[in-house]
N, CA, C, O and CB atoms as a CASP TS submission, in Angstrom:
PFRMAT TS
TARGET T0000
AUTHOR 0000-0000-0000
METHOD Language model
MODEL 1
PARENT N/A
ATOM      1  N   UNK     1      59.141 103.492 176.518  1.00  0.00           N
ATOM      2  CA  UNK     1      57.710 103.354 176.333  1.00  0.00           C
ATOM      3  C   UNK     1      57.116 104.549 175.584  1.00  0.00           C
ATOM      4  O   UNK     1      55.970 104.488 175.138  1.00  0.00           O
ATOM      5  CB  UNK     1      57.029 103.189 177.679  1.00  0.00           C
ATOM      6  N   UNK     2      57.872 105.621 175.443  1.00  0.00           N
ATOM      7  CA  UNK     2      57.388 106.780 174.700  1.00  0.00           C
ATOM      8  C   UNK     2      57.552 106.628 173.192  1.00  0.00           C
ATOM      9  O   UNK     2      56.988 107.409 172.425  1.00  0.00           O
ATOM     10  CB  UNK     2      58.108 108.017 175.162  1.00  0.00           C
ATOM     11  N   UNK     3      58.313 105.637 172.765  1.00  0.00           N
ATOM     12  CA  UNK     3      58.549 105.436 171.335  1.00  0.00           C
ATOM     13  C   UNK     3      57.268 104.983 170.645  1.00  0.00           C
ATOM     14  O   UNK     3      56.425 104.322 171.251  1.00  0.00           O
ATOM     15  CB  UNK     3      59.674 104.404 171.107  1.00  0.00           C
ATOM     16  N   UNK     4      57.130 105.347 169.367  1.00  0.00           N
ATOM     17  CA  UNK     4      55.961 104.918 168.602  1.00  0.00           C
ATOM     18  C   UNK     4      55.992 103.423 168.348  1.00  0.00           C
ATOM     19  O   UNK     4      54.952 102.766 168.368  1.00  0.00           O
ATOM     20  CB  UNK     4      55.882 105.670 167.279  1.00  0.00           C
ATOM     21  N   UNK     5      57.183 102.881 168.107  1.00  0.00           N
ATOM     22  CA  UNK     5      57.361 101.449 167.890  1.00  0.00           C
ATOM     23  C   UNK     5      58.633 100.998 168.607  1.00  0.00           C
ATOM     24  O   UNK     5      59.593 101.759 168.731  1.00  0.00           O
ATOM     25  CB  UNK     5      57.430 101.114 166.364  1.00  0.00           C
ATOM     26  N   UNK     6      58.623  99.757 169.074  1.00  0.00           N
ATOM     27  CA  UNK     6      59.796  99.186 169.732  1.00  0.00           C
ATOM     28  C   UNK     6      60.068  97.825 169.099  1.00  0.00           C
ATOM     29  O   UNK     6      59.160  97.005 168.962  1.00  0.00           O
ATOM     30  CB  UNK     6      59.584  99.060 171.286  1.00  0.00           C
ATOM     31  N   UNK     7      61.317  97.590 168.715  1.00  0.00           N
ATOM     32  CA  UNK     7      61.726  96.314 168.139  1.00  0.00           C
ATOM     33  C   UNK     7      62.795  95.712 169.033  1.00  0.00           C
ATOM     34  O   UNK     7      63.816  96.346 169.298  1.00  0.00           O
ATOM     35  CB  UNK     7      62.248  96.488 166.678  1.00  0.00           C
ATOM     36  N   UNK     8      62.568  94.494 169.498  1.00  0.00           N
ATOM     37  CA  UNK     8      63.531  93.758 170.316  1.00  0.00           C
ATOM     38  C   UNK     8      63.968  92.549 169.500  1.00  0.00           C
ATOM     39  O   UNK     8      63.133  91.792 169.006  1.00  0.00           O
ATOM     40  CB  UNK     8      62.916  93.326 171.713  1.00  0.00           C
ATOM     41  N   UNK     9      65.273  92.371 169.361  1.00  0.00           N
ATOM     42  CA  UNK     9      65.814  91.199 168.672  1.00  0.00           C
ATOM     43  C   UNK     9      66.451  90.287 169.718  1.00  0.00           C
ATOM     44  O   UNK     9      67.296  90.715 170.504  1.00  0.00           O
ATOM     45  CB  UNK     9      66.858  91.613 167.567  1.00  0.00           C
ATOM     46  N   UNK    10      66.030  89.023 169.712  1.00  0.00           N
ATOM     47  CA  UNK    10      66.517  88.036 170.677  1.00  0.00           C
ATOM     48  C   UNK    10      67.188  86.917 169.889  1.00  0.00           C
ATOM     49  O   UNK    10      66.563  86.267 169.051  1.00  0.00           O
ATOM     50  CB  UNK    10      65.348  87.480 171.584  1.00  0.00           C
ATOM     51  N   UNK    11      68.458  86.707 170.169  1.00  0.00           N
ATOM     52  CA  UNK    11      69.245  85.771 169.375  1.00  0.00           C
ATOM     53  C   UNK    11      69.963  84.776 170.276  1.00  0.00           C
ATOM     54  O   UNK    11      70.723  85.172 171.160  1.00  0.00           O
ATOM     55  CB  UNK    11      70.255  86.522 168.502  1.00  0.00           C
ATOM     56  N   UNK    12      69.729  83.508 170.058  1.00  0.00           N
ATOM     57  CA  UNK    12      70.481  82.453 170.738  1.00  0.00           C
ATOM     58  C   UNK    12      69.880  81.979 172.040  1.00  0.00           C
ATOM     59  O   UNK    12      69.046  82.649 172.650  1.00  0.00           O
ATOM     60  CB  UNK    12      71.845  82.919 170.997  1.00  0.00           C
ATOM     61  N   UNK    13      70.332  80.794 172.453  1.00  0.00           N
ATOM     62  CA  UNK    13      69.832  80.159 173.676  1.00  0.00           C
ATOM     63  C   UNK    13      70.146  80.977 174.920  1.00  0.00           C
ATOM     64  O   UNK    13      69.413  80.904 175.907  1.00  0.00           O
ATOM     65  CB  UNK    13      70.423  78.769 173.819  1.00  0.00           C
ATOM     66  N   UNK    14      71.214  81.746 174.889  1.00  0.00           N
ATOM     67  CA  UNK    14      71.591  82.551 176.051  1.00  0.00           C
ATOM     68  C   UNK    14      70.553  83.594 176.436  1.00  0.00           C
ATOM     69  O   UNK    14      70.559  84.083 177.566  1.00  0.00           O
ATOM     70  CB  UNK    14      72.891  83.233 175.786  1.00  0.00           C
ATOM     71  N   UNK    15      69.674  83.935 175.528  1.00  0.00           N
ATOM     72  CA  UNK    15      68.616  84.919 175.797  1.00  0.00           C
ATOM     73  C   UNK    15      67.244  84.273 175.956  1.00  0.00           C
ATOM     74  O   UNK    15      66.239  84.977 176.055  1.00  0.00           O
ATOM     75  CB  UNK    15      68.565  85.945 174.681  1.00  0.00           C
ATOM     76  N   UNK    16      67.191  82.947 175.980  1.00  0.00           N
ATOM     77  CA  UNK    16      65.916  82.228 176.042  1.00  0.00           C
ATOM     78  C   UNK    16      65.140  82.552 177.312  1.00  0.00           C
ATOM     79  O   UNK    16      63.919  82.704 177.269  1.00  0.00           O
ATOM     80  CB  UNK    16      66.156  80.728 175.956  1.00  0.00           C
ATOM     81  N   UNK    17      65.825  82.657 178.424  1.00  0.00           N
ATOM     82  CA  UNK    17      65.136  82.928 179.689  1.00  0.00           C
ATOM     83  C   UNK    17      64.543  84.340 179.681  1.00  0.00           C
ATOM     84  O   UNK    17      63.429  84.545 180.163  1.00  0.00           O
ATOM     85  CB  UNK    17      66.109  82.759 180.886  1.00  0.00           C
ATOM     86  N   UNK    18      65.278  85.309 179.140  1.00  0.00           N
ATOM     87  CA  UNK    18      64.761  86.678 179.053  1.00  0.00           C
ATOM     88  C   UNK    18      63.526  86.736 178.158  1.00  0.00           C
ATOM     89  O   UNK    18      62.562  87.432 178.476  1.00  0.00           O
ATOM     90  CB  UNK    18      65.846  87.632 178.520  1.00  0.00           C
ATOM     91  N   UNK    19      63.550  86.013 177.046  1.00  0.00           N
ATOM     92  CA  UNK    19      62.397  85.977 176.150  1.00  0.00           C
ATOM     93  C   UNK    19      61.196  85.356 176.852  1.00  0.00           C
ATOM     94  O   UNK    19      60.072  85.842 176.720  1.00  0.00           O
ATOM     95  CB  UNK    19      62.731  85.192 174.870  1.00  0.00           C
ATOM     96  N   UNK    20      61.434  84.300 177.585  1.00  0.00           N
ATOM     97  CA  UNK    20      60.345  83.643 178.318  1.00  0.00           C
ATOM     98  C   UNK    20      59.709  84.611 179.323  1.00  0.00           C
ATOM     99  O   UNK    20      58.485  84.646 179.452  1.00  0.00           O
ATOM    100  CB  UNK    20      60.868  82.381 179.050  1.00  0.00           C
ATOM    101  N   UNK    21      60.515  85.384 180.026  1.00  0.00           N
ATOM    102  CA  UNK    21      59.980  86.360 180.982  1.00  0.00           C
ATOM    103  C   UNK    21      59.278  87.508 180.263  1.00  0.00           C
ATOM    104  O   UNK    21      58.296  88.048 180.772  1.00  0.00           O
ATOM    105  CB  UNK    21      61.104  86.910 181.874  1.00  0.00           C
ATOM    106  N   UNK    22      59.766  87.880 179.104  1.00  0.00           N
ATOM    107  CA  UNK    22      59.151  88.973 178.349  1.00  0.00           C
ATOM    108  C   UNK    22      57.761  88.611 177.841  1.00  0.00           C
ATOM    109  O   UNK    22      56.884  89.470 177.758  1.00  0.00           O
ATOM    110  CB  UNK    22      60.036  89.360 177.179  1.00  0.00           C
ATOM    111  N   UNK    23      57.562  87.344 177.503  1.00  0.00           N
ATOM    112  CA  UNK    23      56.311  86.927 176.865  1.00  0.00           C
ATOM    113  C   UNK    23      55.340  86.246 177.829  1.00  0.00           C
ATOM    114  O   UNK    23      54.151  86.566 177.843  1.00  0.00           O
ATOM    115  CB  UNK    23      56.614  85.995 175.720  1.00  0.00           C
ATOM    116  N   UNK    24      55.837  85.318 178.627  1.00  0.00           N
ATOM    117  CA  UNK    24      54.932  84.453 179.399  1.00  0.00           C
ATOM    118  C   UNK    24      54.749  84.853 180.861  1.00  0.00           C
ATOM    119  O   UNK    24      53.818  84.377 181.511  1.00  0.00           O
ATOM    120  CB  UNK    24      55.432  83.057 179.349  1.00  0.00           C
ATOM    121  N   UNK    25      55.590  85.690 181.376  1.00  0.00           N
ATOM    122  CA  UNK    25      55.508  86.051 182.790  1.00  0.00           C
ATOM    123  C   UNK    25      54.857  87.426 182.951  1.00  0.00           C
ATOM    124  O   UNK    25      54.771  88.189 181.989  1.00  0.00           O
ATOM    125  CB  UNK    25      56.913  86.042 183.434  1.00  0.00           C
ATOM    126  N   UNK    26      54.396  87.745 184.172  1.00  0.00           N
ATOM    127  CA  UNK    26      53.826  89.075 184.393  1.00  0.00           C
ATOM    128  C   UNK    26      54.888  90.170 184.284  1.00  0.00           C
ATOM    129  O   UNK    26      56.085  89.895 184.368  1.00  0.00           O
ATOM    130  CB  UNK    26      53.153  89.139 185.765  1.00  0.00           C
ATOM    131  N   UNK    27      54.448  91.386 184.101  1.00  0.00           N
ATOM    132  CA  UNK    27      55.358  92.524 184.030  1.00  0.00           C
ATOM    133  C   UNK    27      56.045  92.677 185.385  1.00  0.00           C
ATOM    134  O   UNK    27      55.405  92.634 186.436  1.00  0.00           O
ATOM    135  CB  UNK    27      54.599  93.834 183.632  1.00  0.00           C
ATOM    136  N   UNK    28      57.361  92.857 185.331  1.00  0.00           N
ATOM    137  CA  UNK    28      58.146  92.896 186.559  1.00  0.00           C
ATOM    138  C   UNK    28      59.354  93.812 186.400  1.00  0.00           C
ATOM    139  O   UNK    28      59.932  93.905 185.317  1.00  0.00           O
ATOM    140  CB  UNK    28      58.598  91.486 186.950  1.00  0.00           C
ATOM    141  N   UNK    29      59.732  94.485 187.482  1.00  0.00           N
ATOM    142  CA  UNK    29      60.941  95.305 187.437  1.00  0.00           C
ATOM    143  C   UNK    29      62.199  94.442 187.365  1.00  0.00           C
ATOM    144  O   UNK    29      63.267  94.937 187.003  1.00  0.00           O
ATOM    145  CB  UNK    29      61.005  96.219 188.660  1.00  0.00           C
ATOM    146  N   UNK    30      62.084  93.170 187.701  1.00  0.00           N
ATOM    147  CA  UNK    30      63.232  92.255 187.619  1.00  0.00           C
ATOM    148  C   UNK    30      63.582  91.946 186.160  1.00  0.00           C
ATOM    149  O   UNK    30      64.742  91.683 185.845  1.00  0.00           O
ATOM    150  CB  UNK    30      62.932  90.943 188.381  1.00  0.00           C
ATOM    151  N   UNK    31      62.604  91.976 185.290  1.00  0.00           N
ATOM    152  CA  UNK    31      62.791  91.729 183.858  1.00  0.00           C
ATOM    153  C   UNK    31      62.167  92.907 183.125  1.00  0.00           C
ATOM    154  O   UNK    31      61.001  92.855 182.734  1.00  0.00           O
ATOM    155  CB  UNK    31      62.147  90.352 183.404  1.00  0.00           C
ATOM    156  N   UNK    32      62.942  93.962 182.941  1.00  0.00           N
ATOM    157  CA  UNK    32      62.389  95.192 182.357  1.00  0.00           C
ATOM    158  C   UNK    32      61.850  94.982 180.950  1.00  0.00           C
ATOM    159  O   UNK    32      60.971  95.723 180.510  1.00  0.00           O
ATOM    160  CB  UNK    32      63.445  96.274 182.332  1.00  0.00           C
ATOM    161  N   UNK    33      62.364  93.985 180.237  1.00  0.00           N
ATOM    162  CA  UNK    33      61.853  93.693 178.898  1.00  0.00           C
ATOM    163  C   UNK    33      60.370  93.313 178.946  1.00  0.00           C
ATOM    164  O   UNK    33      59.675  93.430 177.937  1.00  0.00           O
ATOM    165  CB  UNK    33      62.669  92.562 178.251  1.00  0.00           C
ATOM    166  N   UNK    34      59.885  92.868 180.084  1.00  0.00           N
ATOM    167  CA  UNK    34      58.474  92.490 180.210  1.00  0.00           C
ATOM    168  C   UNK    34      57.549  93.697 180.043  1.00  0.00           C
ATOM    169  O   UNK    34      56.363  93.522 179.764  1.00  0.00           O
ATOM    170  CB  UNK    34      58.225  91.827 181.570  1.00  0.00           C
ATOM    171  N   UNK    35      58.064  94.912 180.208  1.00  0.00           N
ATOM    172  CA  UNK    35      57.254  96.114 180.000  1.00  0.00           C
ATOM    173  C   UNK    35      56.762  96.221 178.566  1.00  0.00           C
ATOM    174  O   UNK    35      55.787  96.923 178.296  1.00  0.00           O
ATOM    175  CB  UNK    35      58.050  97.357 180.363  1.00  0.00           C
ATOM    176  N   UNK    36      57.425  95.533 177.647  1.00  0.00           N
ATOM    177  CA  UNK    36      56.999  95.539 176.248  1.00  0.00           C
ATOM    178  C   UNK    36      55.573  95.013 176.100  1.00  0.00           C
ATOM    179  O   UNK    36      54.909  95.320 175.110  1.00  0.00           O
ATOM    180  CB  UNK    36      57.957  94.701 175.397  1.00  0.00           C
ATOM    181  N   UNK    37      55.096  94.238 177.051  1.00  0.00           N
ATOM    182  CA  UNK    37      53.726  93.730 177.009  1.00  0.00           C
ATOM    183  C   UNK    37      52.703  94.865 176.999  1.00  0.00           C
ATOM    184  O   UNK    37      51.592  94.688 176.500  1.00  0.00           O
ATOM    185  CB  UNK    37      53.471  92.811 178.200  1.00  0.00           C
ATOM    186  N   UNK    38      53.063  96.022 177.542  1.00  0.00           N
ATOM    187  CA  UNK    38      52.138  97.156 177.611  1.00  0.00           C
ATOM    188  C   UNK    38      52.261  98.097 176.409  1.00  0.00           C
ATOM    189  O   UNK    38      51.449  99.010 176.262  1.00  0.00           O
ATOM    190  CB  UNK    38      52.378  97.933 178.888  1.00  0.00           C
ATOM    191  N   UNK    39      53.250  97.892 175.561  1.00  0.00           N
ATOM    192  CA  UNK    39      53.460  98.789 174.430  1.00  0.00           C
ATOM    193  C   UNK    39      52.518  98.425 173.290  1.00  0.00           C
ATOM    194  O   UNK    39      52.360  97.249 172.961  1.00  0.00           O
ATOM    195  CB  UNK    39      54.924  98.735 173.956  1.00  0.00           C
ATOM    196  N   UNK    40      51.890  99.439 172.684  1.00  0.00           N
ATOM    197  CA  UNK    40      50.927  99.178 171.614  1.00  0.00           C
ATOM    198  C   UNK    40      51.573  98.631 170.354  1.00  0.00           C
ATOM    199  O   UNK    40      50.946  97.866 169.622  1.00  0.00           O
ATOM    200  CB  UNK    40      50.180 100.437 171.281  1.00  0.00           C
ATOM    201  N   UNK    41      52.810  99.008 170.093  1.00  0.00           N
ATOM    202  CA  UNK    41      53.478  98.587 168.868  1.00  0.00           C
ATOM    203  C   UNK    41      54.839  97.974 169.187  1.00  0.00           C
ATOM    204  O   UNK    41      55.864  98.401 168.655  1.00  0.00           O
ATOM    205  CB  UNK    41      53.637  99.775 167.903  1.00  0.00           C
ATOM    206  N   UNK    42      54.836  96.980 170.052  1.00  0.00           N
ATOM    207  CA  UNK    42      56.060  96.268 170.407  1.00  0.00           C
ATOM    208  C   UNK    42      56.223  95.034 169.537  1.00  0.00           C
ATOM    209  O   UNK    42      55.278  94.267 169.350  1.00  0.00           O
ATOM    210  CB  UNK    42      56.051  95.877 171.891  1.00  0.00           C
ATOM    211  N   UNK    43      57.421  94.848 169.009  1.00  0.00           N
ATOM    212  CA  UNK    43      57.701  93.711 168.130  1.00  0.00           C
ATOM    213  C   UNK    43      58.912  92.966 168.684  1.00  0.00           C
ATOM    214  O   UNK    43      59.917  93.575 169.049  1.00  0.00           O
ATOM    215  CB  UNK    43      57.954  94.179 166.650  1.00  0.00           C
ATOM    216  N   UNK    44      58.802  91.654 168.742  1.00  0.00           N
ATOM    217  CA  UNK    44      59.934  90.820 169.144  1.00  0.00           C
ATOM    218  C   UNK    44      60.279  89.921 167.963  1.00  0.00           C
ATOM    219  O   UNK    44      59.415  89.225 167.429  1.00  0.00           O
ATOM    220  CB  UNK    44      59.606  89.973 170.436  1.00  0.00           C
ATOM    221  N   UNK    45      61.542  89.939 167.562  1.00  0.00           N
ATOM    222  CA  UNK    45      62.049  89.073 166.512  1.00  0.00           C
ATOM    223  C   UNK    45      63.060  88.158 167.173  1.00  0.00           C
ATOM    224  O   UNK    45      63.973  88.628 167.852  1.00  0.00           O
ATOM    225  CB  UNK    45      62.685  89.889 165.318  1.00  0.00           C
ATOM    226  N   UNK    46      62.904  86.838 166.980  1.00  0.00           N
ATOM    227  CA  UNK    46      63.818  85.906 167.644  1.00  0.00           C
ATOM    228  C   UNK    46      64.056  84.680 166.777  1.00  0.00           C
ATOM    229  O   UNK    46      63.272  84.359 165.885  1.00  0.00           O
ATOM    230  CB  UNK    46      63.263  85.487 169.012  1.00  0.00           C
ATOM    231  N   UNK    47      65.161  84.009 167.066  1.00  0.00           N
ATOM    232  CA  UNK    47      65.444  82.759 166.375  1.00  0.00           C
ATOM    233  C   UNK    47      64.902  81.601 167.220  1.00  0.00           C
ATOM    234  O   UNK    47      64.470  81.802 168.355  1.00  0.00           O
ATOM    235  CB  UNK    47      66.980  82.596 166.112  1.00  0.00           C
ATOM    236  N   UNK    48      64.928  80.409 166.664  1.00  0.00           N
ATOM    237  CA  UNK    48      64.358  79.255 167.374  1.00  0.00           C
ATOM    238  C   UNK    48      65.119  78.922 168.646  1.00  0.00           C
ATOM    239  O   UNK    48      64.513  78.462 169.614  1.00  0.00           O
ATOM    240  CB  UNK    48      64.339  78.043 166.465  1.00  0.00           C
ATOM    241  N   UNK    49      66.425  79.138 168.675  1.00  0.00           N
ATOM    242  CA  UNK    49      67.209  78.843 169.886  1.00  0.00           C
ATOM    243  C   UNK    49      66.762  79.725 171.052  1.00  0.00           C
ATOM    244  O   UNK    49      66.789  79.286 172.202  1.00  0.00           O
ATOM    245  CB  UNK    49      68.719  79.047 169.616  1.00  0.00           C
ATOM    246  N   UNK    50      66.357  80.948 170.772  1.00  0.00           N
ATOM    247  CA  UNK    50      65.884  81.851 171.822  1.00  0.00           C
ATOM    248  C   UNK    50      64.531  81.415 172.378  1.00  0.00           C
ATOM    249  O   UNK    50      64.134  81.859 173.456  1.00  0.00           O
ATOM    250  CB  UNK    50      65.787  83.275 171.286  1.00  0.00           C
ATOM    251  N   UNK    51      63.826  80.559 171.662  1.00  0.00           N
ATOM    252  CA  UNK    51      62.503  80.086 172.084  1.00  0.00           C
ATOM    253  C   UNK    51      62.564  78.829 172.946  1.00  0.00           C
ATOM    254  O   UNK    51      61.523  78.283 173.312  1.00  0.00           O
ATOM    255  CB  UNK    51      61.646  79.817 170.872  1.00  0.00           C
ATOM    256  N   UNK    52      63.762  78.366 173.274  1.00  0.00           N
ATOM    257  CA  UNK    52      63.918  77.106 174.006  1.00  0.00           C
ATOM    258  C   UNK    52      63.190  77.056 175.341  1.00  0.00           C
ATOM    259  O   UNK    52      62.782  75.976 175.768  1.00  0.00           O
ATOM    260  CB  UNK    52      65.360  76.849 174.239  1.00  0.00           C
ATOM    261  N   UNK    53      63.013  78.191 176.016  1.00  0.00           N
ATOM    262  CA  UNK    53      62.367  78.206 177.335  1.00  0.00           C
ATOM    263  C   UNK    53      60.864  78.465 177.262  1.00  0.00           C
ATOM    264  O   UNK    53      60.181  78.400 178.284  1.00  0.00           O
ATOM    265  CB  UNK    53      63.012  79.257 178.208  1.00  0.00           C
ATOM    266  N   UNK    54      60.340  78.755 176.078  1.00  0.00           N
ATOM    267  CA  UNK    54      58.905  79.016 175.946  1.00  0.00           C
ATOM    268  C   UNK    54      58.107  77.725 176.047  1.00  0.00           C
ATOM    269  O   UNK    54      58.582  76.654 175.668  1.00  0.00           O
ATOM    270  CB  UNK    54      58.606  79.717 174.615  1.00  0.00           C
ATOM    271  N   UNK    55      56.901  77.841 176.559  1.00  0.00           N
ATOM    272  CA  UNK    55      56.004  76.694 176.568  1.00  0.00           C
ATOM    273  C   UNK    55      55.691  76.333 175.114  1.00  0.00           C
ATOM    274  O   UNK    55      55.633  77.211 174.253  1.00  0.00           O
ATOM    275  CB  UNK    55      54.691  76.998 177.379  1.00  0.00           C
ATOM    276  N   UNK    56      55.496  75.076 174.851  1.00  0.00           N
ATOM    277  CA  UNK    56      55.233  74.611 173.486  1.00  0.00           C
ATOM    278  C   UNK    56      54.016  75.313 172.907  1.00  0.00           C
ATOM    279  O   UNK    56      54.024  75.692 171.736  1.00  0.00           O
ATOM    280  CB  UNK    56      55.027  73.087 173.462  1.00  0.00           C
ATOM    281  N   UNK    57      52.986  75.491 173.694  1.00  0.00           N
ATOM    282  CA  UNK    57      51.769  76.136 173.202  1.00  0.00           C
ATOM    283  C   UNK    57      52.037  77.581 172.792  1.00  0.00           C
ATOM    284  O   UNK    57      51.518  78.047 171.778  1.00  0.00           O
ATOM    285  CB  UNK    57      50.672  76.089 174.271  1.00  0.00           C
ATOM    286  N   UNK    58      52.840  78.285 173.570  1.00  0.00           N
ATOM    287  CA  UNK    58      53.179  79.668 173.232  1.00  0.00           C
ATOM    288  C   UNK    58      53.966  79.714 171.934  1.00  0.00           C
ATOM    289  O   UNK    58      53.670  80.511 171.044  1.00  0.00           O
ATOM    290  CB  UNK    58      53.983  80.327 174.365  1.00  0.00           C
ATOM    291  N   UNK    59      54.971  78.854 171.835  1.00  0.00           N
ATOM    292  CA  UNK    59      55.810  78.790 170.636  1.00  0.00           C
ATOM    293  C   UNK    59      54.965  78.485 169.406  1.00  0.00           C
ATOM    294  O   UNK    59      55.100  79.155 168.382  1.00  0.00           O
ATOM    295  CB  UNK    59      56.909  77.727 170.802  1.00  0.00           C
ATOM    296  N   UNK    60      54.103  77.490 169.495  1.00  0.00           N
ATOM    297  CA  UNK    60      53.262  77.105 168.353  1.00  0.00           C
ATOM    298  C   UNK    60      52.262  78.201 167.991  1.00  0.00           C
ATOM    299  O   UNK    60      51.981  78.418 166.813  1.00  0.00           O
ATOM    300  CB  UNK    60      52.515  75.805 168.660  1.00  0.00           C
ATOM    301  N   UNK    61      51.725  78.888 168.992  1.00  0.00           N
ATOM    302  CA  UNK    61      50.763  79.964 168.744  1.00  0.00           C
ATOM    303  C   UNK    61      51.395  81.064 167.902  1.00  0.00           C
ATOM    304  O   UNK    61      50.839  81.465 166.879  1.00  0.00           O
ATOM    305  CB  UNK    61      50.244  80.545 170.071  1.00  0.00           C
ATOM    306  N   UNK    62      52.560  81.552 168.330  1.00  0.00           N
ATOM    307  CA  UNK    62      53.201  82.638 167.599  1.00  0.00           C
ATOM    308  C   UNK    62      53.715  82.175 166.237  1.00  0.00           C
ATOM    309  O   UNK    62      53.674  82.933 165.268  1.00  0.00           O
ATOM    310  CB  UNK    62      54.345  83.215 168.417  1.00  0.00           C
ATOM    311  N   UNK    63      54.188  80.962 166.162  1.00  0.00           N
ATOM    312  CA  UNK    63      54.657  80.443 164.879  1.00  0.00           C
ATOM    313  C   UNK    63      53.482  80.340 163.898  1.00  0.00           C
ATOM    314  O   UNK    63      53.641  80.605 162.706  1.00  0.00           O
ATOM    315  CB  UNK    63      55.338  79.057 165.065  1.00  0.00           C
ATOM    316  N   UNK    64      52.320  79.960 164.396  1.00  0.00           N
ATOM    317  CA  UNK    64      51.142  79.829 163.543  1.00  0.00           C
ATOM    318  C   UNK    64      50.658  81.185 163.039  1.00  0.00           C
ATOM    319  O   UNK    64      50.363  81.326 161.852  1.00  0.00           O
ATOM    320  CB  UNK    64      50.021  79.127 164.300  1.00  0.00           C
ATOM    321  N   UNK    65      50.570  82.188 163.917  1.00  0.00           N
ATOM    322  CA  UNK    65      50.050  83.474 163.468  1.00  0.00           C
ATOM    323  C   UNK    65      51.036  84.221 162.573  1.00  0.00           C
ATOM    324  O   UNK    65      50.637  85.122 161.835  1.00  0.00           O
ATOM    325  CB  UNK    65      49.696  84.330 164.661  1.00  0.00           C
ATOM    326  N   UNK    66      52.314  83.861 162.629  1.00  0.00           N
ATOM    327  CA  UNK    66      53.318  84.492 161.776  1.00  0.00           C
ATOM    328  C   UNK    66      53.739  83.598 160.613  1.00  0.00           C
ATOM    329  O   UNK    66      54.739  83.874 159.952  1.00  0.00           O
ATOM    330  CB  UNK    66      54.534  84.863 162.598  1.00  0.00           C
ATOM    331  N   UNK    67      52.993  82.543 160.362  1.00  0.00           N
ATOM    332  CA  UNK    67      53.337  81.555 159.340  1.00  0.00           C
ATOM    333  C   UNK    67      53.697  82.192 157.995  1.00  0.00           C
ATOM    334  O   UNK    67      54.704  81.823 157.390  1.00  0.00           O
ATOM    335  CB  UNK    67      52.185  80.593 159.151  1.00  0.00           C
ATOM    336  N   UNK    68      52.897  83.130 157.527  1.00  0.00           N
ATOM    337  CA  UNK    68      53.138  83.753 156.224  1.00  0.00           C
ATOM    338  C   UNK    68      54.395  84.611 156.218  1.00  0.00           C
ATOM    339  O   UNK    68      55.056  84.732 155.187  1.00  0.00           O
ATOM    340  CB  UNK    68      51.945  84.597 155.823  1.00  0.00           C
ATOM    341  N   UNK    69      54.731  85.202 157.350  1.00  0.00           N
ATOM    342  CA  UNK    69      55.934  86.031 157.438  1.00  0.00           C
ATOM    343  C   UNK    69      57.202  85.198 157.563  1.00  0.00           C
ATOM    344  O   UNK    69      58.299  85.696 157.310  1.00  0.00           O
ATOM    345  CB  UNK    69      55.827  86.974 158.617  1.00  0.00           C
ATOM    346  N   UNK    70      57.062  83.942 157.949  1.00  0.00           N
ATOM    347  CA  UNK    70      58.227  83.069 158.126  1.00  0.00           C
ATOM    348  C   UNK    70      58.621  82.344 156.849  1.00  0.00           C
ATOM    349  O   UNK    70      59.690  81.738 156.789  1.00  0.00           O
ATOM    350  CB  UNK    70      57.951  82.057 159.209  1.00  0.00           C
ATOM    351  N   UNK    71      57.780  82.397 155.834  1.00  0.00           N
ATOM    352  CA  UNK    71      58.046  81.726 154.571  1.00  0.00           C
ATOM    353  C   UNK    71      58.839  82.652 153.660  1.00  0.00           C
ATOM    354  O   UNK    71      58.304  83.669 153.219  1.00  0.00           O
ATOM    355  CB  UNK    71      56.730  81.286 153.892  1.00  0.00           C
ATOM    356  N   UNK    72      60.110  82.332 153.361  1.00  0.00           N
ATOM    357  CA  UNK    72      60.931  83.199 152.515  1.00  0.00           C
ATOM    358  C   UNK    72      60.323  83.430 151.131  1.00  0.00           C
ATOM    359  O   UNK    72      60.543  84.483 150.533  1.00  0.00           O
ATOM    360  CB  UNK    72      62.311  82.606 152.365  1.00  0.00           C
ATOM    361  N   UNK    73      59.565  82.464 150.616  1.00  0.00           N
ATOM    362  CA  UNK    73      58.944  82.618 149.301  1.00  0.00           C
ATOM    363  C   UNK    73      57.894  83.735 149.288  1.00  0.00           C
ATOM    364  O   UNK    73      57.627  84.331 148.244  1.00  0.00           O
ATOM    365  CB  UNK    73      58.304  81.300 148.870  1.00  0.00           C
ATOM    366  N   UNK    74      57.296  84.015 150.463  1.00  0.00           N
ATOM    367  CA  UNK    74      56.269  85.062 150.530  1.00  0.00           C
ATOM    368  C   UNK    74      56.873  86.453 150.433  1.00  0.00           C
ATOM    369  O   UNK    74      56.145  87.427 150.238  1.00  0.00           O
ATOM    370  CB  UNK    74      55.472  84.939 151.821  1.00  0.00           C
ATOM    371  N   UNK    75      58.178  86.564 150.566  1.00  0.00           N
ATOM    372  CA  UNK    75      58.840  87.870 150.523  1.00  0.00           C
ATOM    373  C   UNK    75      59.154  88.313 149.099  1.00  0.00           C
ATOM    374  O   UNK    75      59.570  89.451 148.881  1.00  0.00           O
ATOM    375  CB  UNK    75      60.119  87.830 151.337  1.00  0.00           C
ATOM    376  N   UNK    76      58.960  87.429 148.135  1.00  0.00           N
ATOM    377  CA  UNK    76      59.265  87.773 146.746  1.00  0.00           C
ATOM    378  C   UNK    76      58.205  88.629 146.116  1.00  0.00           C
ATOM    379  O   UNK    76      58.324  88.999 144.948  1.00  0.00           O
ATOM    380  CB  UNK    76      59.444  86.534 145.932  1.00  0.00           C
TER
END
């Protein structure tokens, strides 16, 4: 939590439950990744398989606000 920025990469269905606890559940010592909710510059990068446990509304919300960053053509 002392770092200026924190980047968490979540890859695959095997990490879907951890991602769900990190984003949608309250901060808990059982899921230490949930502490990222309190970090001012915390970033989570994940693939679609890791999003399998997220509520549809949560998934759509983040996909919508990151729409421009998800388009490979925008990186040119």
